[in-house]
DORO-294129 format. One record per residue: residue number from 1; residue in one letter; x, y, z of N, C-alpha, C in turn. Coordinates in nm, 2 decimals. Example, Ala and Ser with C-alpha at 12.3 -4.5 7.8 and 13.67 -1.06 7.14 Angstrom:
BEGIN
<r 1 "A" <1.32 -0.57 0.78> <1.23 -0.45 0.78> <1.32 -0.33 0.78>>
<r 2 "S" <1.28 -0.22 0.71> <1.37 -0.11 0.71> <1.29 0.00 0.79>>
END
This chain:
BEGIN
<r 1 "M" <-0.72 -0.72 -13.36> <-0.81 -0.65 -13.27> <-0.82 -0.72 -13.14>>
<r 2 "K" <-0.82 -0.85 -13.14> <-0.84 -0.92 -13.01> <-0.73 -0.89 -12.91>>
<r 3 "P" <-0.60 -0.90 -12.95> <-0.50 -0.87 -12.85> <-0.51 -0.73 -12.80>>
<r 4 "L" <-0.55 -0.63 -12.88> <-0.57 -0.50 -12.83> <-0.68 -0.49 -12.73>>
<r 5 "T" <-0.79 -0.56 -12.75> <-0.90 -0.56 -12.65> <-0.86 -0.62 -12.52>>
<r 6 "T" <-0.78 -0.73 -12.54> <-0.73 -0.80 -12.42> <-0.64 -0.71 -12.34>>
<r 7 "M" <-0.56 -0.64 -12.40> <-0.47 -0.54 -12.33> <-0.55 -0.43 -12.26>>
<r 8 "A" <-0.65 -0.38 -12.33> <-0.73 -0.28 -12.27> <-0.80 -0.33 -12.15>>
<r 9 "V" <-0.86 -0.45 -12.16> <-0.93 -0.51 -12.04> <-0.83 -0.53 -11.93>>
<r 10 "G" <-0.71 -0.58 -11.96> <-0.61 -0.60 -11.86> <-0.57 -0.47 -11.79>>
<r 11 "A" <-0.56 -0.36 -11.87> <-0.52 -0.23 -11.81> <-0.63 -0.18 -11.72>>
<r 12 "V" <-0.75 -0.20 -11.76> <-0.87 -0.15 -11.67> <-0.86 -0.23 -11.54>>
<r 13 "V" <-0.85 -0.36 -11.55> <-0.84 -0.45 -11.43> <-0.72 -0.40 -11.34>>
<r 14 "L" <-0.61 -0.37 -11.40> <-0.49 -0.33 -11.32> <-0.52 -0.19 -11.26>>
<r 15 "A" <-0.58 -0.10 -11.33> <-0.61 0.03 -11.27> <-0.71 0.02 -11.16>>
<r 16 "L" <-0.81 -0.07 -11.17> <-0.91 -0.09 -11.06> <-0.84 -0.15 -10.94>>
<r 17 "G" <-0.75 -0.24 -10.97> <-0.67 -0.30 -10.86> <-0.59 -0.20 -10.78>>
<r 18 "Y" <-0.52 -0.11 -10.85> <-0.45 0.00 -10.79> <-0.54 0.09 -10.71>>
<r 19 "G" <-0.65 0.12 -10.77> <-0.75 0.21 -10.70> <-0.80 0.15 -10.57>>
<r 20 "A" <-0.82 0.02 -10.57> <-0.87 -0.05 -10.45> <-0.75 -0.06 -10.35>>
<r 21 "A" <-0.63 -0.08 -10.40> <-0.52 -0.08 -10.31> <-0.50 0.06 -10.24>>
<r 22 "D" <-0.51 0.17 -10.32> <-0.50 0.30 -10.26> <-0.61 0.32 -10.15>>
<r 23 "A" <-0.73 0.28 -10.18> <-0.84 0.30 -10.08> <-0.81 0.21 -9.96>>
<r 24 "Q" <-0.75 0.10 -9.98> <-0.72 0.01 -9.87> <-0.61 0.07 -9.78>>
<r 25 "N" <-0.51 0.13 -9.85> <-0.40 0.19 -9.77> <-0.46 0.30 -9.67>>
<r 26 "G" <-0.56 0.37 -9.72> <-0.62 0.47 -9.63> <-0.68 0.40 -9.51>>
<r 27 "R" <-0.75 0.29 -9.53> <-0.81 0.22 -9.42> <-0.71 0.16 -9.33>>
<r 28 "V" <-0.60 0.11 -9.38> <-0.49 0.06 -9.30> <-0.43 0.17 -9.21>>
<r 29 "R" <-0.41 0.28 -9.27> <-0.36 0.40 -9.19> <-0.46 0.43 -9.07>>
<r 30 "Q" <-0.58 0.43 -9.10> <-0.68 0.46 -9.00> <-0.68 0.35 -8.89>>
<r 31 "D" <-0.67 0.22 -8.93> <-0.67 0.11 -8.84> <-0.55 0.13 -8.75>>
<r 32 "R" <-0.43 0.17 -8.80> <-0.31 0.18 -8.72> <-0.33 0.29 -8.62>>
<r 33 "Q" <-0.40 0.40 -8.66> <-0.43 0.51 -8.57> <-0.52 0.46 -8.46>>
<r 34 "D" <-0.62 0.38 -8.49> <-0.71 0.33 -8.39> <-0.64 0.24 -8.29>>
<r 35 "V" <-0.54 0.16 -8.34> <-0.47 0.07 -8.26> <-0.38 0.15 -8.16>>
<r 36 "R" <-0.32 0.26 -8.21> <-0.24 0.34 -8.12> <-0.33 0.41 -8.01>>
<r 37 "Q" <-0.44 0.46 -8.05> <-0.54 0.52 -7.96> <-0.58 0.42 -7.85>>
<r 38 "D" <-0.61 0.29 -7.90> <-0.66 0.19 -7.81> <-0.55 0.16 -7.71>>
<r 39 "R" <-0.42 0.15 -7.75> <-0.31 0.13 -7.66> <-0.29 0.24 -7.56>>
<r 40 "R" <-0.31 0.36 -7.60> <-0.30 0.47 -7.51> <-0.41 0.46 -7.40>>
<r 41 "E" <-0.53 0.43 -7.44> <-0.64 0.41 -7.35> <-0.61 0.29 -7.25>>
<r 42 "L" <-0.56 0.19 -7.30> <-0.52 0.07 -7.22> <-0.42 0.11 -7.11>>
<r 43 "H" <-0.32 0.18 -7.16> <-0.21 0.22 -7.06> <-0.27 0.31 -6.95>>
<r 44 "G" <-0.36 0.40 -6.99> <-0.43 0.48 -6.89> <-0.51 0.40 -6.79>>
<r 45 "D" <-0.58 0.30 -6.85> <-0.66 0.21 -6.76> <-0.57 0.13 -6.67>>
<r 46 "N" <-0.46 0.08 -6.72> <-0.37 0.01 -6.63> <-0.31 0.10 -6.52>>
<r 47 "R" <-0.28 0.23 -6.56> <-0.23 0.32 -6.46> <-0.33 0.34 -6.35>>
<r 48 "D" <-0.46 0.35 -6.39> <-0.57 0.37 -6.29> <-0.58 0.25 -6.20>>
<r 49 "I" <-0.57 0.13 -6.25> <-0.57 0.01 -6.18> <-0.46 0.00 -6.07>>
<r 50 "R" <-0.34 0.04 -6.12> <-0.22 0.04 -6.03> <-0.24 0.14 -5.91>>
<r 51 "Q" <-0.30 0.26 -5.94> <-0.33 0.36 -5.84> <-0.43 0.30 -5.74>>
<r 52 "D" <-0.53 0.24 -5.79> <-0.64 0.18 -5.70> <-0.58 0.08 -5.61>>
<r 53 "R" <-0.49 0.00 -5.66> <-0.42 -0.11 -5.58> <-0.34 -0.04 -5.47>>
<r 54 "R" <-0.26 0.07 -5.51> <-0.18 0.13 -5.41> <-0.27 0.19 -5.30>>
<r 55 "E" <-0.38 0.25 -5.34> <-0.47 0.31 -5.24> <-0.53 0.20 -5.15>>
<r 56 "L" <-0.57 0.09 -5.20> <-0.62 -0.02 -5.13> <-0.52 -0.07 -5.03>>
<r 57 "A" <-0.39 -0.09 -5.08> <-0.29 -0.14 -4.99> <-0.26 -0.04 -4.88>>
<r 58 "G" <-0.27 0.09 -4.90> <-0.25 0.19 -4.80> <-0.36 0.18 -4.69>>
<r 59 "D" <-0.48 0.16 -4.74> <-0.60 0.15 -4.64> <-0.58 0.02 -4.56>>
<r 60 "R" <-0.53 -0.09 -4.62> <-0.51 -0.21 -4.54> <-0.40 -0.19 -4.44>>
<r 61 "R" <-0.29 -0.12 -4.48> <-0.19 -0.09 -4.38> <-0.24 -0.02 -4.26>>
<r 62 "E" <-0.32 0.09 -4.29> <-0.37 0.17 -4.18> <-0.47 0.08 -4.09>>
<r 63 "L" <-0.54 0.00 -4.15> <-0.63 -0.09 -4.07> <-0.55 -0.18 -3.98>>
<r 64 "N" <-0.44 -0.24 -4.04> <-0.36 -0.33 -3.96> <-0.29 -0.25 -3.85>>
<r 65 "Q" <-0.25 -0.13 -3.87> <-0.19 -0.05 -3.77> <-0.29 -0.02 -3.65>>
<r 66 "D" <-0.41 0.01 -3.69> <-0.52 0.04 -3.59> <-0.54 -0.09 -3.51>>
<r 67 "V" <-0.54 -0.20 -3.57> <-0.57 -0.33 -3.50> <-0.45 -0.36 -3.40>>
<r 68 "K" <-0.33 -0.34 -3.45> <-0.21 -0.37 -3.37> <-0.20 -0.27 -3.25>>
<r 69 "A" <-0.24 -0.15 -3.27> <-0.24 -0.05 -3.17> <-0.35 -0.06 -3.07>>
<r 70 "G" <-0.45 -0.15 -3.10> <-0.56 -0.17 -3.01> <-0.67 -0.06 -3.02>>
<r 71 "R" <-0.67 0.01 -3.13> <-0.78 0.10 -3.16> <-0.89 0.03 -3.23>>
<r 72 "T" <-0.97 -0.04 -3.16> <-1.07 -0.13 -3.22> <-1.18 -0.05 -3.28>>
<r 73 "G" <-1.21 0.07 -3.22> <-1.32 0.15 -3.28> <-1.28 0.20 -3.42>>
<r 74 "E" <-1.15 0.25 -3.43> <-1.11 0.29 -3.56> <-1.10 0.18 -3.66>>
<r 75 "A" <-1.05 0.06 -3.60> <-1.04 -0.06 -3.69> <-1.18 -0.10 -3.74>>
<r 76 "K" <-1.28 -0.10 -3.66> <-1.41 -0.13 -3.70> <-1.46 -0.03 -3.80>>
<r 77 "Q" <-1.43 0.09 -3.78> <-1.48 0.20 -3.87> <-1.41 0.18 -4.01>>
<r 78 "R" <-1.28 0.14 -4.01> <-1.21 0.13 -4.13> <-1.22 -0.01 -4.20>>
<r 79 "D" <-1.28 -0.10 -4.13> <-1.29 -0.24 -4.19> <-1.38 -0.24 -4.31>>
<r 80 "L" <-1.31 -0.23 -4.42> <-1.39 -0.23 -4.55> <-1.44 -0.36 -4.59>>
<r 81 "R" <-1.38 -0.47 -4.54> <-1.43 -0.60 -4.58> <-1.57 -0.63 -4.54>>
<r 82 "N" <-1.62 -0.57 -4.43> <-1.75 -0.59 -4.38> <-1.86 -0.51 -4.45>>
<r 83 "D" <-1.81 -0.41 -4.53> <-1.91 -0.32 -4.59> <-1.96 -0.38 -4.72>>
<r 84 "Q" <-2.09 -0.41 -4.73> <-2.15 -0.48 -4.84> <-2.14 -0.39 -4.97>>
<r 85 "T" <-2.15 -0.26 -4.95> <-2.14 -0.17 -5.07> <-2.01 -0.18 -5.13>>
<r 86 "V" <-1.90 -0.18 -5.05> <-1.77 -0.19 -5.10> <-1.75 -0.33 -5.17>>
<r 87 "K" <-1.80 -0.43 -5.11> <-1.78 -0.56 -5.16> <-1.85 -0.57 -5.30>>
<r 88 "R" <-1.97 -0.51 -5.31> <-2.03 -0.51 -5.44> <-1.95 -0.43 -5.55>>
<r 89 "D" <-1.90 -0.32 -5.50> <-1.82 -0.24 -5.59> <-1.70 -0.31 -5.64>>
<r 90 "R" <-1.64 -0.38 -5.55> <-1.52 -0.46 -5.59> <-1.55 -0.57 -5.69>>
<r 91 "Q" <-1.66 -0.63 -5.66> <-1.71 -0.73 -5.76> <-1.74 -0.67 -5.90>>
<r 92 "D" <-1.80 -0.55 -5.89> <-1.83 -0.49 -6.02> <-1.70 -0.45 -6.10>>
<r 93 "V" <-1.60 -0.41 -6.02> <-1.47 -0.37 -6.08> <-1.41 -0.50 -6.14>>
<r 94 "R" <-1.41 -0.61 -6.07> <-1.35 -0.73 -6.12> <-1.42 -0.78 -6.24>>
<r 95 "Q" <-1.56 -0.77 -6.24> <-1.64 -0.81 -6.36> <-1.61 -0.73 -6.48>>
<r 96 "D" <-1.60 -0.59 -6.45> <-1.56 -0.50 -6.56> <-1.43 -0.53 -6.62>>
<r 97 "R" <-1.33 -0.57 -6.54> <-1.20 -0.60 -6.59> <-1.20 -0.73 -6.67>>
<r 98 "R" <-1.28 -0.83 -6.63> <-1.29 -0.95 -6.71> <-1.35 -0.92 -6.84>>
<r 99 "E" <-1.46 -0.84 -6.84> <-1.52 -0.80 -6.97> <-1.43 -0.72 -7.06>>
<r 100 "L" <-1.35 -0.64 -7.00> <-1.25 -0.56 -7.08> <-1.15 -0.65 -7.14>>
<r 101 "G" <-1.10 -0.75 -7.06> <-1.01 -0.84 -7.12> <-1.06 -0.92 -7.23>>
<r 102 "R" <-1.19 -0.96 -7.22> <-1.26 -1.04 -7.32> <-1.27 -0.95 -7.45>>
<r 103 "D" <-1.31 -0.82 -7.43> <-1.32 -0.73 -7.54> <-1.19 -0.71 -7.61>>
<r 104 "N" <-1.08 -0.70 -7.53> <-0.95 -0.68 -7.59> <-0.91 -0.80 -7.68>>
<r 105 "R" <-0.94 -0.92 -7.63> <-0.91 -1.04 -7.71> <-1.00 -1.04 -7.84>>
<r 106 "E" <-1.12 -1.00 -7.83> <-1.21 -1.00 -7.95> <-1.16 -0.90 -8.05>>
<r 107 "V" <-1.11 -0.78 -8.00> <-1.06 -0.68 -8.09> <-0.94 -0.73 -8.16>>
<r 108 "R" <-0.85 -0.79 -8.08> <-0.72 -0.84 -8.15> <-0.76 -0.95 -8.25>>
<r 109 "Q" <-0.85 -1.04 -8.22> <-0.89 -1.14 -8.32> <-0.95 -1.08 -8.44>>
<r 110 "D" <-1.04 -0.98 -8.42> <-1.10 -0.91 -8.54> <-0.99 -0.85 -8.63>>
<r 111 "R" <-0.89 -0.79 -8.56> <-0.78 -0.72 -8.64> <-0.70 -0.83 -8.72>>
<r 112 "R" <-0.68 -0.94 -8.65> <-0.61 -1.05 -8.72> <-0.69 -1.10 -8.84>>
<r 113 "E" <-0.82 -1.11 -8.83> <-0.90 -1.16 -8.94> <-0.90 -1.05 -9.05>>
<r 114 "L" <-0.91 -0.93 -9.01> <-0.91 -0.82 -9.11> <-0.78 -0.82 -9.19>>
<r 115 "A" <-0.67 -0.84 -9.12> <-0.54 -0.84 -9.19> <-0.53 -0.96 -9.28>>
<r 116 "G" <-0.58 -1.08 -9.24> <-0.58 -1.19 -9.32> <-0.67 -1.17 -9.45>>
<r 117 "D" <-0.78 -1.11 -9.43> <-0.87 -1.09 -9.54> <-0.81 -0.99 -9.64>>
<r 118 "R" <-0.73 -0.89 -9.59> <-0.67 -0.80 -9.68> <-0.56 -0.87 -9.76>>
<r 119 "R" <-0.48 -0.96 -9.69> <-0.38 -1.03 -9.77> <-0.45 -1.12 -9.88>>
<r 120 "E" <-0.56 -1.18 -9.85> <-0.63 -1.26 -9.95> <-0.67 -1.17 -10.06>>
<r 121 "L" <-0.73 -1.06 -10.03> <-0.78 -0.97 -10.13> <-0.66 -0.93 -10.22>>
<r 122 "N" <-0.55 -0.89 -10.17> <-0.44 -0.85 -10.25> <-0.39 -0.96 -10.34>>
<r 123 "Q" <-0.38 -1.08 -10.28> <-0.34 -1.20 -10.36> <-0.44 -1.22 -10.48>>
<r 124 "D" <-0.57 -1.21 -10.45> <-0.67 -1.24 -10.55> <-0.66 -1.13 -10.66>>
<r 125 "I" <-0.64 -1.00 -10.62> <-0.62 -0.89 -10.72> <-0.51 -0.92 -10.81>>
<r 126 "R" <-0.39 -0.96 -10.75> <-0.27 -0.98 -10.82> <-0.29 -1.10 -10.92>>
<r 127 "A" <-0.37 -1.20 -10.87> <-0.39 -1.32 -10.95> <-0.50 -1.30 -11.06>>
<r 128 "G" <-0.57 -1.19 -11.05> <-0.68 -1.17 -11.14> <-0.80 -1.25 -11.13>>
<r 129 "R" <-0.84 -1.28 -11.00> <-0.96 -1.36 -10.98> <-1.07 -1.27 -10.93>>
<r 130 "P" <-1.16 -1.22 -11.02> <-1.26 -1.12 -10.99> <-1.37 -1.18 -10.89>>
<r 131 "N" <-1.41 -1.30 -10.90> <-1.51 -1.36 -10.81> <-1.45 -1.36 -10.67>>
<r 132 "E" <-1.33 -1.40 -10.65> <-1.27 -1.41 -10.52> <-1.25 -1.27 -10.46>>
<r 133 "V" <-1.22 -1.17 -10.55> <-1.20 -1.03 -10.51> <-1.33 -0.98 -10.45>>
<r 134 "R" <-1.44 -1.01 -10.52> <-1.57 -0.96 -10.46> <-1.60 -1.03 -10.33>>
<r 135 "Q" <-1.57 -1.16 -10.32> <-1.60 -1.23 -10.19> <-1.51 -1.17 -10.08>>
<r 136 "D" <-1.38 -1.15 -10.11> <-1.29 -1.09 -10.01> <-1.34 -0.95 -9.96>>
<r 137 "R" <-1.39 -0.87 -10.06> <-1.43 -0.74 -10.02> <-1.55 -0.75 -9.93>>
<r 138 "R" <-1.64 -0.84 -9.96> <-1.76 -0.86 -9.87> <-1.71 -0.91 -9.73>>
<r 139 "E" <-1.61 -1.00 -9.72> <-1.56 -1.04 -9.59> <-1.50 -0.92 -9.52>>
<r 140 "L" <-1.43 -0.84 -9.59> <-1.37 -0.72 -9.53> <-1.47 -0.63 -9.46>>
<r 141 "V" <-1.58 -0.61 -9.54> <-1.69 -0.53 -9.48> <-1.74 -0.59 -9.35>>
<r 142 "G" <-1.77 -0.72 -9.36> <-1.82 -0.78 -9.23> <-1.72 -0.78 -9.12>>
<r 143 "D" <-1.59 -0.80 -9.15> <-1.49 -0.79 -9.05> <-1.48 -0.65 -8.99>>
<r 144 "R" <-1.49 -0.55 -9.07> <-1.48 -0.41 -9.02> <-1.60 -0.39 -8.93>>
<r 145 "R" <-1.72 -0.44 -8.97> <-1.84 -0.42 -8.89> <-1.82 -0.48 -8.75>>
<r 146 "E" <-1.77 -0.61 -8.75> <-1.74 -0.67 -8.62> <-1.64 -0.60 -8.54>>
<r 147 "L" <-1.53 -0.55 -8.60> <-1.43 -0.47 -8.53> <-1.49 -0.35 -8.46>>
<r 148 "R" <-1.57 -0.28 -8.54> <-1.63 -0.16 -8.48> <-1.72 -0.19 -8.37>>
<r 149 "A" <-1.80 -0.30 -8.38> <-1.89 -0.34 -8.27> <-1.81 -0.38 -8.14>>
<r 150 "D" <-1.70 -0.45 -8.17> <-1.61 -0.49 -8.05> <-1.54 -0.37 -7.99>>
<r 151 "V" <-1.50 -0.27 -8.07> <-1.44 -0.15 -8.02> <-1.54 -0.07 -7.93>>
<r 152 "R" <-1.66 -0.07 -7.98> <-1.77 0.00 -7.91> <-1.79 -0.07 -7.78>>
<r 153 "D" <-1.80 -0.20 -7.78> <-1.82 -0.28 -7.65> <-1.71 -0.25 -7.55>>
<r 154 "R" <-1.59 -0.25 -7.61> <-1.47 -0.23 -7.52> <-1.48 -0.08 -7.46>>
<r 155 "R" <-1.52 0.01 -7.54> <-1.53 0.15 -7.49> <-1.63 0.16 -7.38>>
<r 156 "D" <-1.75 0.09 -7.40> <-1.85 0.09 -7.30> <-1.80 0.02 -7.17>>
<r 157 "D" <-1.73 -0.09 -7.19> <-1.68 -0.16 -7.07> <-1.58 -0.07 -6.99>>
<r 158 "R" <-1.50 0.00 -7.07> <-1.40 0.09 -7.00> <-1.48 0.20 -6.92>>
<r 159 "G" <-1.58 0.25 -6.98> <-1.66 0.35 -6.91> <-1.73 0.29 -6.78>>
<r 160 "D" <-1.78 0.17 -6.79> <-1.83 0.10 -6.68> <-1.73 0.08 -6.57>>
<r 161 "L" <-1.61 0.04 -6.61> <-1.50 0.02 -6.52> <-1.46 0.15 -6.45>>
<r 162 "R" <-1.45 0.25 -6.52> <-1.42 0.38 -6.46> <-1.53 0.42 -6.36>>
<r 163 "Q" <-1.65 0.41 -6.40> <-1.76 0.44 -6.31> <-1.76 0.36 -6.18>>
<r 164 "D" <-1.74 0.23 -6.20> <-1.73 0.14 -6.08> <-1.62 0.18 -5.99>>
<r 165 "R" <-1.50 0.21 -6.05> <-1.39 0.25 -5.97> <-1.42 0.38 -5.89>>
<r 166 "R" <-1.49 0.48 -5.96> <-1.52 0.60 -5.88> <-1.62 0.57 -5.77>>
<r 167 "E" <-1.71 0.48 -5.79> <-1.81 0.44 -5.69> <-1.73 0.37 -5.57>>
<r 168 "L" <-1.64 0.28 -5.60> <-1.56 0.22 -5.50> <-1.48 0.32 -5.42>>
<r 169 "A" <-1.42 0.41 -5.49> <-1.34 0.51 -5.41> <-1.42 0.59 -5.33>>
<r 170 "R" <-1.54 0.63 -5.38> <-1.63 0.72 -5.30> <-1.68 0.64 -5.18>>
<r 171 "D" <-1.72 0.51 -5.20> <-1.76 0.43 -5.08> <-1.66 0.41 -4.98>>
<r 172 "E" <-1.53 0.39 -5.03> <-1.42 0.37 -4.93> <-1.39 0.50 -4.86>>
<r 173 "R" <-1.40 0.62 -4.92> <-1.38 0.74 -4.85> <-1.49 0.77 -4.75>>
<r 174 "S" <-1.61 0.73 -4.78> <-1.73 0.76 -4.69> <-1.73 0.68 -4.57>>
<r 175 "R" <-1.64 0.58 -4.56> <-1.64 0.49 -4.44> <-1.59 0.57 -4.32>>
END
């Protein structure tokens, strides 16, 4: 009877392991979708940054042309460097970009930790170590919580960056 009981317990542990692996596969799929979405948003943000730089370069060219042509009135009117509002907006944009970069690093680190914890969980399931499996699952929950918080921070920082860019563009147009 003892070998039969051992086999039954082993079958239950194996079935639970497969169930956990199936649930984990769904989370992995969702994480991959989140990564793809984040990349699309980053590409859009980088496109916006390049467009802002092109506009700024065009404004500087026009300013230099006005100065060379002796149109000092127009040059003073276009001189964005002396406008405190524009300076502040530029500083805000730079700060938002730094925060966004920091958030991106944190999200990447959280994803690496999550992947490592998943590997450990799978190894512990295969090795039949129930205490370690429980600990790994607790770590996964904490890592997911951190990842969600960092993704929220990044989303908020992106919104701040977009808002500051709009304010900068509005201030530059109003000059």
